[in-house]
C-alpha positions as CSV (number, residue, x, y, z in Angstrom):
1,M,13.3,-31.1,-75.9
2,A,10.1,-29.9,-74.2
3,G,11.0,-32.1,-71.2
4,L,14.4,-30.6,-70.9
5,I,13.0,-27.1,-71.1
6,G,10.4,-28.0,-68.4
7,I,13.1,-29.3,-66.1
8,G,15.1,-26.2,-66.5
9,L,12.0,-24.0,-66.0
10,T,11.2,-25.7,-62.7
11,G,14.7,-25.1,-61.6
12,V,14.5,-21.4,-62.6
13,L,11.2,-20.9,-60.9
14,S,12.1,-22.8,-57.7
15,H,15.4,-21.1,-57.3
16,Q,13.8,-17.7,-58.0
17,T,11.5,-18.4,-55.1
18,A,14.5,-19.4,-53.0
19,L,16.3,-16.2,-53.9
20,N,13.2,-14.2,-53.0
21,T,12.9,-16.0,-49.6
22,T,16.6,-15.5,-48.9
23,G,16.3,-11.8,-49.9
24,N,13.3,-11.5,-47.6
25,N,15.3,-13.0,-44.7
26,I,18.2,-10.5,-45.3
27,T,15.9,-7.5,-45.4
28,N,14.1,-8.5,-42.3
29,A,17.2,-9.3,-40.3
30,N,16.4,-6.5,-37.9
31,T,12.7,-6.8,-37.8
32,P,11.5,-7.5,-34.2
33,G,9.9,-11.0,-34.0
34,Y,10.8,-12.1,-37.5
35,S,11.6,-15.8,-37.9
36,R,13.9,-17.0,-40.6
37,Q,12.2,-18.7,-43.5
38,E,13.6,-21.7,-45.3
39,V,12.6,-23.1,-48.7
40,I,12.0,-26.9,-48.9
41,F,12.7,-28.3,-52.3
42,E,11.1,-31.5,-53.5
43,T,11.7,-33.6,-56.6
44,Q,8.8,-33.7,-59.0
45,E,7.4,-37.1,-59.9
46,G,9.4,-38.5,-62.8
47,Q,8.3,-40.1,-66.1
48,R,8.6,-43.9,-66.1
49,T,10.2,-45.5,-69.2
50,G,11.5,-48.9,-70.1
51,A,15.0,-47.6,-69.3
52,G,13.9,-46.3,-65.9
53,T,12.4,-43.2,-64.4
54,I,13.4,-39.9,-66.0
55,G,13.3,-36.9,-63.7
56,S,10.9,-34.0,-64.4
57,G,12.4,-31.3,-62.3
58,V,11.9,-29.7,-58.9
59,Y,9.2,-27.9,-57.0
60,I,8.8,-25.9,-53.7
61,D,7.0,-28.1,-51.2
62,D,6.9,-25.5,-48.4
63,I,8.4,-22.2,-47.2
64,R,9.1,-23.2,-43.6
65,R,9.2,-20.8,-40.7
66,L,12.1,-21.8,-38.4
67,T,10.9,-21.6,-34.8
68,D,11.0,-23.6,-31.6
69,E,7.8,-23.2,-29.6
70,Y,9.6,-24.2,-26.4
71,L,12.1,-21.4,-26.9
72,V,9.4,-18.9,-27.8
73,Q,7.6,-19.8,-24.6
74,Q,10.8,-19.5,-22.6
75,V,11.4,-16.0,-24.0
76,R,7.8,-15.0,-22.9
77,E,8.3,-16.3,-19.4
78,D,11.7,-14.5,-19.0
79,S,10.2,-11.3,-20.5
80,T,7.5,-11.5,-17.8
81,L,10.0,-12.0,-15.0
82,F,12.3,-9.2,-16.3
83,G,9.3,-6.8,-16.8
84,E,8.2,-7.3,-13.2
85,Q,11.7,-6.9,-11.7
86,E,12.5,-3.8,-13.9
87,A,9.2,-2.0,-12.9
88,L,9.7,-2.9,-9.2
89,N,13.4,-1.8,-9.2
90,S,12.7,1.4,-10.9
91,E,10.1,2.5,-8.4
92,L,12.0,1.2,-5.4
93,S,15.1,3.1,-6.5
94,R,13.1,6.3,-6.8
95,L,11.7,5.8,-3.3
96,D,15.1,4.8,-1.9
97,N,16.7,8.0,-3.3
98,L,13.9,10.1,-1.8
99,L,14.2,8.7,1.7
100,G,18.0,8.5,1.8
101,G,18.8,11.9,0.3
102,E,20.3,14.5,2.5
103,S,18.1,17.2,1.2
104,T,14.9,15.1,0.8
105,G,15.1,12.8,3.8
106,L,14.1,13.4,7.4
107,S,17.3,12.6,9.3
108,D,18.9,16.0,9.0
109,A,15.7,17.8,10.0
110,L,15.3,15.7,13.2
111,N,19.0,16.1,14.2
112,N,18.9,19.9,13.7
113,F,15.6,20.2,15.7
114,F,16.9,18.3,18.7
115,A,20.3,20.1,18.5
116,S,18.4,23.5,18.6
117,L,16.6,22.3,21.8
118,Q,19.9,21.4,23.4
119,N,21.3,24.8,22.5
120,A,18.1,26.5,23.9
121,A,18.4,24.6,27.1
122,E,21.8,26.3,27.7
123,D,20.1,29.7,27.6
124,P,16.4,29.2,28.1
125,T,15.6,33.0,28.2
126,S,17.2,33.7,24.8
127,L,14.5,34.6,22.3
128,P,16.8,34.0,19.3
129,Q,17.5,30.5,20.6
130,R,13.8,29.9,21.0
131,Q,13.1,31.3,17.5
132,L,15.6,28.8,16.2
133,V,13.8,26.0,17.9
134,L,10.5,27.0,16.2
135,S,12.3,27.3,12.9
136,E,13.8,23.9,13.1
137,A,10.5,22.4,14.4
138,Q,8.8,23.9,11.3
139,Q,11.5,22.3,9.1
140,V,10.6,18.9,10.6
141,V,7.0,19.5,9.8
142,N,7.9,20.6,6.3
143,R,10.0,17.4,5.7
144,F,7.2,15.1,6.9
145,Q,4.7,16.9,4.7
146,A,7.1,17.0,1.7
147,L,7.9,13.3,2.0
148,N,4.2,12.4,2.3
149,Q,3.5,14.5,-0.8
150,E,6.3,12.8,-2.7
151,F,4.8,9.4,-1.7
152,I,1.4,10.6,-3.1
153,Q,3.0,11.7,-6.3
154,Q,4.7,8.4,-6.7
155,R,1.4,6.7,-6.0
156,E,-0.3,8.7,-8.7
157,S,2.5,7.9,-11.1
158,I,1.9,4.2,-10.4
159,K,-1.8,4.7,-11.2
160,T,-0.9,6.4,-14.4
161,Q,1.4,3.6,-15.4
162,M,-1.2,1.1,-14.5
163,E,-3.8,2.8,-16.7
164,Q,-1.3,3.1,-19.6
165,G,-0.3,-0.6,-19.2
166,V,-3.9,-1.6,-19.4
167,N,-4.4,0.4,-22.6
168,D,-1.3,-1.2,-24.1
169,A,-2.5,-4.7,-23.0
170,N,-5.9,-4.1,-24.6
171,T,-4.4,-3.0,-27.9
172,L,-2.2,-6.2,-27.9
173,L,-5.2,-8.4,-27.0
174,K,-7.2,-6.9,-29.8
175,S,-4.3,-7.4,-32.3
176,I,-3.8,-11.0,-31.2
177,A,-7.5,-11.8,-31.7
178,E,-7.5,-10.1,-35.1
179,L,-4.3,-12.1,-36.1
180,N,-6.0,-15.3,-34.9
181,L,-8.9,-14.6,-37.3
182,A,-6.6,-13.7,-40.2
183,I,-4.5,-16.8,-39.7
184,S,-7.5,-19.1,-39.6
185,E,-8.8,-17.5,-42.8
186,S,-5.4,-17.6,-44.6
187,P,-5.6,-19.3,-48.1
188,G,-3.8,-22.6,-48.3
189,L,-3.9,-23.2,-44.5
190,A,-5.8,-26.5,-45.1
191,Q,-2.9,-27.6,-47.3
192,G,-0.4,-26.8,-44.6
193,Q,0.8,-23.6,-46.1
194,M,1.2,-21.4,-43.1
195,P,1.0,-17.5,-43.2
196,N,4.5,-17.1,-41.7
197,E,4.4,-13.3,-41.5
198,L,1.1,-13.4,-39.5
199,L,2.5,-16.0,-37.2
200,D,5.5,-13.9,-36.5
201,Q,3.4,-10.9,-35.8
202,R,1.2,-12.8,-33.4
203,D,4.2,-14.2,-31.5
204,E,5.7,-10.7,-31.2
205,K,2.4,-9.4,-29.8
206,L,2.3,-12.3,-27.3
207,R,5.9,-11.5,-26.3
208,Q,5.0,-7.8,-25.8
209,L,1.9,-8.8,-23.8
210,S,4.1,-11.1,-21.6
211,E,6.2,-8.0,-20.7
212,L,3.1,-6.5,-19.1
213,V,1.5,-9.5,-17.3
214,N,2.1,-13.2,-16.8
215,I,0.1,-15.1,-19.5
216,K,-0.5,-18.7,-20.7
217,V,-0.7,-19.5,-24.4
218,S,-2.4,-22.7,-25.7
219,S,-3.0,-23.9,-29.3
220,A,-6.5,-24.0,-30.7
221,D,-8.1,-25.2,-34.0
222,G,-7.3,-23.4,-37.2
223,S,-3.7,-22.5,-36.0
224,Q,-5.2,-20.1,-33.5
225,V,-4.1,-19.6,-29.9
226,N,-6.0,-19.0,-26.7
227,V,-4.5,-16.6,-24.2
228,S,-5.3,-16.6,-20.4
229,L,-4.0,-15.2,-17.2
230,S,-1.8,-17.5,-15.1
231,N,-4.9,-18.7,-13.1
232,G,-6.7,-19.7,-16.3
233,M,-9.0,-16.6,-16.7
234,S,-9.4,-16.2,-20.5
235,L,-8.1,-13.1,-22.3
236,V,-8.3,-14.2,-25.9
237,V,-10.4,-17.0,-27.2
238,G,-10.2,-17.4,-31.0
239,S,-11.0,-14.0,-32.5
240,N,-12.7,-12.7,-29.3
241,A,-10.7,-10.6,-26.8
242,S,-11.5,-9.5,-23.3
243,T,-10.7,-6.0,-22.1
244,F,-8.6,-5.0,-19.1
245,G,-9.7,-2.0,-17.0
246,T,-9.0,-0.2,-13.8
247,Q,-11.3,1.1,-11.1
248,E,-11.1,2.8,-7.8
249,S,-10.4,0.3,-5.0
250,A,-13.5,-0.5,-2.9
251,E,-11.2,-1.0,0.1
252,D,-9.0,2.1,-0.4
253,P,-10.2,4.8,-2.8
254,T,-6.7,6.2,-3.1
255,R,-5.6,3.2,-5.1
256,L,-6.6,1.4,-8.3
257,E,-7.7,-2.2,-8.9
258,F,-7.4,-4.2,-12.2
259,T,-10.6,-5.4,-13.8
260,L,-11.4,-7.7,-16.7
261,N,-14.5,-7.2,-18.9
262,S,-15.3,-10.6,-20.4
263,G,-18.7,-11.6,-21.9
264,G,-20.4,-8.5,-20.6
265,R,-19.2,-9.1,-17.0
266,T,-16.6,-7.0,-15.2
267,L,-14.5,-9.0,-12.8
268,N,-12.0,-7.8,-10.2
269,I,-8.7,-9.5,-11.1
270,N,-6.3,-7.6,-8.9
271,E,-5.1,-10.8,-7.2
272,Q,-4.6,-12.6,-10.5
273,I,-2.3,-9.9,-11.9
274,T,1.2,-11.3,-11.5
275,G,4.5,-10.8,-13.3
276,G,5.3,-8.3,-16.0
277,T,5.2,-4.5,-15.6
278,L,1.7,-4.5,-14.1
279,G,2.6,-7.1,-11.5
280,G,5.8,-5.2,-10.6
281,L,3.8,-2.0,-10.0
282,L,1.4,-3.9,-7.8
283,R,4.3,-5.5,-5.9
284,F,5.9,-2.0,-5.3
285,D,2.6,-0.6,-4.0
286,T,2.2,-3.5,-1.6
287,E,5.9,-4.1,-0.6
288,G,7.3,-0.6,-0.8
289,L,4.9,2.3,-0.9
290,K,2.3,1.2,1.6
291,P,4.8,0.3,4.3
292,A,6.6,3.6,3.7
293,F,3.4,5.5,4.1
294,D,2.5,3.6,7.3
295,E,6.0,3.9,8.8
296,L,6.4,7.6,8.1
297,G,3.0,8.2,9.7
298,R,4.0,6.2,12.7
299,I,7.1,8.2,13.3
300,A,5.1,11.5,12.9
301,I,2.6,10.3,15.5
302,A,5.2,9.2,17.9
303,L,7.1,12.4,17.5
304,S,4.0,14.6,18.0
305,D,2.7,12.5,20.9
306,T,6.0,12.3,22.8
307,L,7.0,16.0,22.3
308,N,3.4,17.1,23.1
309,Q,3.3,15.2,26.4
310,Q,6.7,16.6,27.5
311,H,5.8,20.2,26.4
312,E,2.5,20.1,28.1
313,I,4.1,19.5,31.5
314,G,6.4,22.5,31.1
315,M,6.0,26.2,31.8
316,D,6.6,29.0,29.3
317,L,8.2,32.4,29.8
318,E,4.9,34.0,30.9
319,G,4.3,31.4,33.7
320,D,1.6,29.4,31.8
321,L,1.6,25.7,31.3
322,G,2.9,24.6,27.9
323,G,0.3,23.5,25.4
324,M,0.8,21.1,22.5
325,L,3.9,21.7,20.5
326,F,2.6,19.8,17.4
327,S,-0.9,19.0,16.3
328,D,-3.1,16.7,18.4
329,I,-2.8,13.1,17.3
330,N,-6.2,12.3,18.7
331,S,-8.3,15.1,17.4
332,P,-11.8,14.0,16.4
333,E,-11.0,14.5,12.7
334,A,-7.8,12.5,13.0
335,Q,-9.5,9.6,14.7
336,S,-12.3,9.4,12.2
337,N,-10.0,9.7,9.2
338,R,-8.2,6.5,10.3
339,V,-11.2,4.4,9.3
340,V,-12.1,3.9,5.6
341,P,-15.5,2.2,4.9
342,N,-15.5,-0.3,2.1
343,A,-17.4,1.0,-0.9
344,N,-19.3,-2.3,-1.1
345,N,-20.8,-2.0,2.4
346,S,-24.5,-2.3,2.8
347,S,-26.4,1.0,2.0
348,S,-28.3,0.6,5.3
349,T,-25.1,0.6,7.4
350,T,-25.0,3.5,9.8
351,G,-22.1,2.4,12.0
352,Q,-19.6,5.0,13.2
353,L,-16.0,4.1,13.9
354,A,-12.9,5.9,14.9
355,V,-9.3,5.0,15.9
356,E,-7.7,6.5,19.0
357,I,-3.9,6.2,19.6
358,T,-3.4,5.0,23.1
359,D,0.3,4.3,23.2
360,S,2.5,5.7,20.4
361,S,5.5,3.8,21.6
362,A,3.7,0.5,21.1
363,L,1.9,1.5,17.9
364,P,2.8,-0.7,14.9
365,A,3.0,0.4,11.3
366,G,0.4,-1.6,9.5
367,R,-3.2,-2.0,8.2
368,W,-6.1,-4.1,9.4
369,T,-9.5,-5.1,8.1
370,L,-12.4,-5.0,10.5
371,Q,-15.3,-7.1,9.1
372,F,-18.7,-8.0,10.5
373,S,-20.7,-11.2,10.2
374,G,-23.8,-12.8,11.5
375,D,-26.3,-10.2,12.6
376,G,-23.8,-7.4,12.2
377,R,-22.5,-7.5,15.7
378,S,-19.9,-10.3,15.4
379,F,-16.6,-8.9,14.3
380,E,-13.0,-9.9,13.5
381,V,-9.9,-7.9,12.9
382,I,-7.5,-9.2,10.3
383,D,-3.9,-8.2,9.9
384,Q,-3.5,-7.4,6.2
385,E,0.2,-8.3,6.1
386,S,-0.1,-11.7,7.6
387,G,-3.8,-12.4,6.8
388,E,-4.3,-13.7,10.4
389,T,-7.2,-12.8,12.6
390,V,-5.8,-10.9,15.6
391,S,-9.0,-10.0,17.4
392,Q,-12.6,-11.2,17.3
393,G,-15.7,-10.9,19.4
394,R,-19.2,-9.5,19.6
395,L,-20.3,-5.9,20.0
396,P,-22.5,-5.2,23.1
397,D,-26.0,-3.7,23.0
398,P,-25.8,-0.8,22.7
399,V,-22.8,-1.1,20.5
400,Q,-20.7,1.7,22.0
401,S,-17.4,0.0,22.9
402,E,-13.7,-0.2,22.1
403,I,-11.7,-3.0,20.4
404,G,-8.3,-2.9,22.1
405,M,-5.3,-3.3,19.8
406,P,-1.5,-2.8,20.5
407,G,-1.1,1.0,20.7
408,F,-4.6,2.0,19.6
409,N,-8.3,1.4,20.1
410,I,-11.0,0.9,17.5
411,K,-13.9,2.9,18.9
412,V,-17.4,1.8,18.0
413,E,-19.3,5.1,18.5
414,G,-22.8,4.0,17.4
415,G,-25.0,3.0,14.6
416,T,-25.7,-0.4,13.1
417,F,-23.6,-2.8,11.0
418,N,-24.5,-5.5,8.5
419,A,-23.0,-8.9,7.8
420,G,-20.3,-8.5,5.2
421,D,-19.5,-4.9,6.1
422,K,-15.7,-4.1,6.0
423,Y,-13.6,-1.3,7.2
424,L,-9.9,-0.5,6.5
425,I,-8.2,0.4,9.7
426,E,-5.1,2.6,9.3
427,P,-3.9,4.0,12.6
428,T,-1.1,6.1,10.9
429,R,-3.2,7.3,8.0
430,N,-2.4,10.9,6.9
431,A,-0.3,11.5,10.0
432,A,2.7,12.7,8.1
433,A,0.5,15.0,6.0
434,N,-1.5,16.5,9.0
435,I,1.4,17.2,11.4
436,E,1.5,20.9,12.2
437,L,3.4,23.2,14.5
438,E,1.0,24.6,17.2
439,V,3.4,27.0,18.9
440,N,3.8,30.3,17.1
441,R,5.5,32.6,19.7
442,E,9.0,32.1,21.2
443,E,7.5,33.0,24.6
444,D,5.1,30.1,24.4
445,L,7.8,27.4,24.4
446,A,7.6,25.7,27.8
447,F,11.3,25.2,28.8
448,A,10.8,25.5,32.6
449,S,9.2,23.1,35.0
450,P,6.0,24.5,36.7
451,I,7.0,23.3,40.2
452,R,10.0,23.6,42.4
453,L,10.8,22.3,45.9
454,E,11.8,24.4,48.8
455,T,13.5,23.4,52.1
456,G,11.9,24.6,55.3
457,D,13.7,27.5,57.0
458,Q,13.6,25.8,60.3
459,N,15.0,22.4,59.2
460,I,17.8,21.0,61.3
461,G,18.3,17.6,59.6
462,T,20.6,16.8,56.7
463,G,17.9,15.6,54.3
464,T,18.1,16.9,50.7
465,I,15.3,17.1,48.2
466,S,15.3,16.9,44.4
467,Q,13.6,19.6,42.3
468,G,10.9,17.1,41.3
469,T,10.0,15.3,38.1
470,M,6.8,16.2,36.2
471,L,4.7,13.3,35.1
472,N,1.5,15.0,33.7
473,V,-0.7,17.9,34.3
474,R,-3.8,16.0,33.2
475,N,-5.3,12.8,34.5
476,P,-4.4,10.3,31.8
477,N,-7.8,8.5,32.3
478,T,-10.1,11.5,32.1
479,N,-7.9,14.0,30.3
480,V,-8.9,16.7,32.7
481,L,-6.4,19.0,34.6
482,L,-5.2,17.7,37.9
483,P,-6.3,19.7,41.0
484,G,-2.9,21.4,41.4
485,F,-2.9,22.7,37.8
486,E,-6.5,23.9,37.4
487,T,-5.5,27.6,37.8
488,S,-2.9,29.2,35.6
489,G,0.1,30.8,37.2
490,Q,-0.1,28.9,40.5
491,L,-0.1,25.5,42.1
492,A,-3.8,25.5,43.0
493,N,-3.6,23.1,45.9
494,G,-0.2,24.2,47.0
495,P,2.0,24.5,48.7
496,V,2.1,20.7,49.1
497,V,4.1,20.1,52.2
498,L,6.1,17.0,53.2
499,E,6.6,17.0,57.0
500,F,8.4,14.4,59.1
501,T,6.3,13.8,62.1
502,S,7.9,10.9,64.1
503,Y,10.9,8.7,64.5
504,D,11.2,5.0,65.3
505,S,14.5,4.2,66.8
506,S,13.9,0.4,66.6
507,N,14.3,0.4,62.8
508,D,15.7,3.9,62.3
509,T,12.8,5.2,60.2
510,F,10.9,8.5,60.1
511,G,7.2,8.8,59.8
512,Y,6.0,11.4,57.3
513,E,2.9,13.0,55.9
514,I,2.2,15.0,52.7
515,T,-0.6,17.5,52.9
516,D,-2.1,20.0,50.5
517,Q,-3.0,23.6,51.2
518,S,-6.3,22.6,52.7
519,G,-4.7,20.1,55.0
520,N,-5.8,17.0,53.1
521,T,-3.4,14.1,53.5
522,L,-2.1,13.1,50.1
523,E,0.4,10.4,51.2
524,A,1.7,9.1,54.5
525,G,4.4,6.5,55.3
526,T,7.8,5.9,56.6
527,Y,11.2,7.0,55.3
528,N,14.5,5.2,55.7
529,P,17.4,7.7,55.7
530,L,19.7,5.0,54.3
531,E,17.7,4.8,51.1
532,I,16.7,7.3,48.4
533,K,12.9,7.5,48.5
534,T,10.5,8.7,45.8
535,F,7.4,10.5,47.1
536,L,3.9,10.5,45.6
537,S,2.7,7.9,43.1
538,S,3.2,7.6,39.3
539,D,-0.1,5.6,39.1
540,P,-3.1,7.7,38.0
541,L,-5.3,5.3,39.8
542,A,-3.6,6.0,43.2
543,G,-6.1,8.7,44.2
544,D,-4.7,11.7,46.0
545,A,-1.3,10.2,46.0
546,Y,-1.1,10.9,42.3
547,Q,-0.4,14.6,41.8
548,G,1.2,14.5,38.4
549,Y,4.7,14.8,39.7
550,Q,7.2,13.1,42.0
551,F,10.3,14.0,44.0
552,E,13.1,12.2,45.7
553,M,14.8,12.6,49.0
554,S,18.0,11.4,50.6
555,G,19.8,12.1,53.9
556,R,18.6,12.2,57.4
557,P,15.8,14.6,58.3
558,A,14.8,15.6,61.8
559,I,11.3,15.5,63.3
560,G,9.5,18.6,62.3
561,D,11.6,19.2,59.1
562,T,9.4,20.3,56.1
563,F,9.8,20.4,52.4
564,S,7.3,22.2,50.1
565,V,6.2,21.8,46.5
566,V,5.4,25.3,45.2
567,F,4.7,26.9,41.9
568,N,7.9,27.9,40.0
569,A,7.1,31.6,40.0
570,N,9.5,33.7,37.9
571,G,11.4,30.5,36.9
572,V,12.3,31.9,33.5
573,S,15.9,30.6,33.8
574,D,14.7,27.1,34.6
575,N,15.8,24.8,31.8
576,R,14.6,21.4,33.2
577,N,11.8,20.9,30.6
578,A,14.0,22.1,27.7
579,E,16.6,19.5,28.7
580,A,13.9,16.8,28.9
581,L,12.6,17.8,25.4
582,A,16.2,17.7,24.0
583,S,16.8,14.3,25.6
584,L,13.9,12.8,23.6
585,G,16.1,13.0,20.5
586,T,18.1,10.0,21.7
587,A,15.5,8.4,24.0
588,N,14.0,5.1,22.9
589,T,10.4,6.0,22.3
590,L,9.5,3.7,19.4
591,N,8.8,-0.1,19.2
592,G,8.1,-0.5,22.9
593,G,11.1,1.6,23.9
594,S,13.7,0.0,21.7
595,Q,14.3,2.7,19.1
596,S,14.7,6.5,18.9
597,F,13.0,8.6,16.3
598,A,16.2,8.7,14.2
599,E,16.7,5.0,14.5
600,G,13.0,4.4,13.5
601,Y,13.5,6.5,10.4
602,A,16.8,4.8,9.7
603,G,15.0,1.5,9.9
604,L,12.6,2.7,7.2
605,V,15.5,3.8,5.0
606,E,17.3,0.6,5.5
607,D,14.2,-1.6,4.8
608,I,13.6,0.2,1.5
609,G,17.4,0.1,0.7
610,V,17.6,-3.6,1.2
611,K,14.5,-4.2,-1.0
612,T,16.1,-1.9,-3.6
613,R,19.4,-3.8,-3.6
614,Q,17.6,-7.1,-3.8
615,S,15.5,-6.0,-6.6
616,Q,18.6,-4.8,-8.5
617,L,20.1,-8.3,-8.1
618,D,16.8,-9.7,-9.4
619,V,16.9,-7.3,-12.3
620,D,20.4,-8.4,-13.3
621,A,19.5,-12.0,-13.0
622,G,16.3,-11.6,-15.0
623,K,18.2,-9.7,-17.7
624,T,20.7,-12.4,-18.0
625,L,18.0,-15.1,-18.2
626,L,16.2,-13.1,-20.9
627,E,19.4,-12.6,-22.9
628,Q,20.2,-16.3,-22.7
629,S,16.7,-17.4,-23.8
630,T,16.6,-14.7,-26.5
631,S,20.0,-15.8,-27.8
632,Q,18.8,-19.5,-27.9
633,K,15.7,-18.5,-29.8
634,E,17.7,-16.4,-32.2
635,S,20.0,-19.3,-32.9
636,V,17.0,-21.1,-34.3
637,S,14.9,-18.3,-35.7
638,G,17.3,-15.4,-36.1
639,V,18.7,-14.3,-39.5
640,N,22.5,-15.0,-39.9
641,L,23.6,-12.6,-42.7
642,D,26.7,-14.6,-43.5
643,E,24.7,-17.7,-43.9
644,E,22.1,-16.0,-46.0
645,A,24.8,-14.5,-48.2
646,G,26.1,-18.0,-48.8
647,R,22.6,-19.2,-49.7
648,L,22.2,-16.3,-52.0
649,I,25.2,-17.3,-54.0
650,Q,24.1,-21.0,-53.9
651,Y,20.6,-20.2,-55.2
652,Q,21.9,-17.7,-57.8
653,A,24.3,-20.4,-59.2
654,A,21.5,-22.9,-59.3
655,Y,19.2,-20.4,-61.0
656,N,21.9,-19.7,-63.6
657,A,22.5,-23.4,-64.2
658,S,18.8,-24.0,-64.7
659,A,18.6,-21.2,-67.1
660,Q,21.6,-22.8,-68.9
661,V,19.6,-26.1,-69.1
662,M,16.9,-24.2,-70.9
663,S,19.4,-22.6,-73.2
664,V,20.9,-26.0,-74.1
665,A,17.4,-27.3,-74.8
666,Q,16.7,-24.3,-77.1
667,D,20.0,-25.0,-79.0
668,L,19.1,-28.7,-79.4
669,F,15.7,-27.7,-80.7
670,D,17.2,-25.3,-83.2
671,T,19.6,-27.9,-84.4
672,L,16.8,-30.3,-84.9
673,L,14.9,-27.8,-87.0
674,Q,17.9,-27.1,-89.2
675,T,18.1,-30.8,-90.2
676,F,14.7,-30.4,-92.0
677,R,15.7,-27.4,-94.1
């Protein structure tokens, strides 16, 4: 009887455990990371008799955690991919909406500004029209500054997210290390009895960590795992966890770098951070925000430079030359701010650098690294986007020199450099933030041209002269005023007179001479009446023949005919410079004369838009992959409530039957006792 009771008892106890396990599965059906558990029944060793082996019941060999390590790893990899794409798309979408919005973008402000110039050109003496030009110009300035500020806010938001992500990652690393220790110290581990709940918790922490950064997981002794970055740098070894951190970038103090504190050493791991939310934030900063900063600054520089050059060669309502319309792109402060010394440069370095914009139409949007080697005078300039060396050489002695680049010069102004010194070169740095409107009064807008041409009263020929085209009022090489414009309110060396002095009938040409007020010959040559001729040179190196303006002539003059270049006194109704300013709205002034300002900005909007659309496609694909791998994992590890309900009934029936076995054994025992009474 005792054997029968024992058999029934093992059945009751075993199926009670099975019922508890099934109940635990059901109650944890919605617990993140929980893996379904399964009871493994085994037959107890039987009692051998002459008639054969008599069974002695059942026992629980193991409570198995149902999981597939390959599927678990696949979920981690897909979580890493989706986390990266989601973070990248979120930030790109924010930037795309900012640049493309009617109220937040730059397009409307540019269009309104150049439209106001066109309207003012139709009535150049109208003060209300001039005031509208100033108002719209200020709106352009405001939009540049507002966009730049929004970029800064998004950059700061990224830094905050990076710091929060680092804190979350550190919490997870610590938890994984603690779970490693708890698992290795779990009772019964040596007998193969796994702490299922701890394993589930650790897998879930690893999955959450993979959402933040790409990791590799490898098995270790004692059922522990080691965790590392994708390049093999250790994050968790047994019960020891490294610590992520952030620090100000040595190259660019406006940005953060990722660090890893391991074994008392702090390492820069910025290049090792890939995948996950942290990798997505880094990608956005590199592929989205930095190019947007640079391109917006490039447009601001080109707009300021081009409008300033045109405004300077005009004349205002009071007869003075026009000054700068917007802030000077090559002010000493602007030039020095375009160079950022690396924080790791030698403390003995005293070198002084600046960046001068030489041709805004050829200026690219980008960043370069200037680094020194050898004795501190050998240098190379590296394009950060391509990683290629675009210029290299050796500084002279003394070091004052210029390193020529497309659209700008790196000016070495003095001091000494050391091997290993590095400088970040950003030609468009802070340009959108620093643009300002320099003209405050309506009267100071230079809508007229400072010169006009007059035909001599005694002329008898049919030659006609243009009203002249202004080139510059300063020598582009020395930046000093040209002789004719040294004195305000007059053409200082004028009138400049073109006189036809001879005629050659053999080839039907006229000899001419251009002289200034003092009788100095500025240019002499021959004129063919069958062709349109441009007088004076456009080359600043042409000596006296360069006066900062040119004019054209057609028709047949007569010997003795004269034409004079004079100051445009009382030319308040002249709109030539206003029309020239307005025409810059559609002129190709960017990318070597291939794009207008509006097209340049549209290119920025399009570039970010394309990246945003691509990232959205990547997000959708990543989400699908994650859903598929999660579904596959759940098919193995997930709790199916219908299946568990069936098992509950099955185990309950077996439990009741085992109890009935015990009851039968009790009845037999009672019957046996009655026979002895």
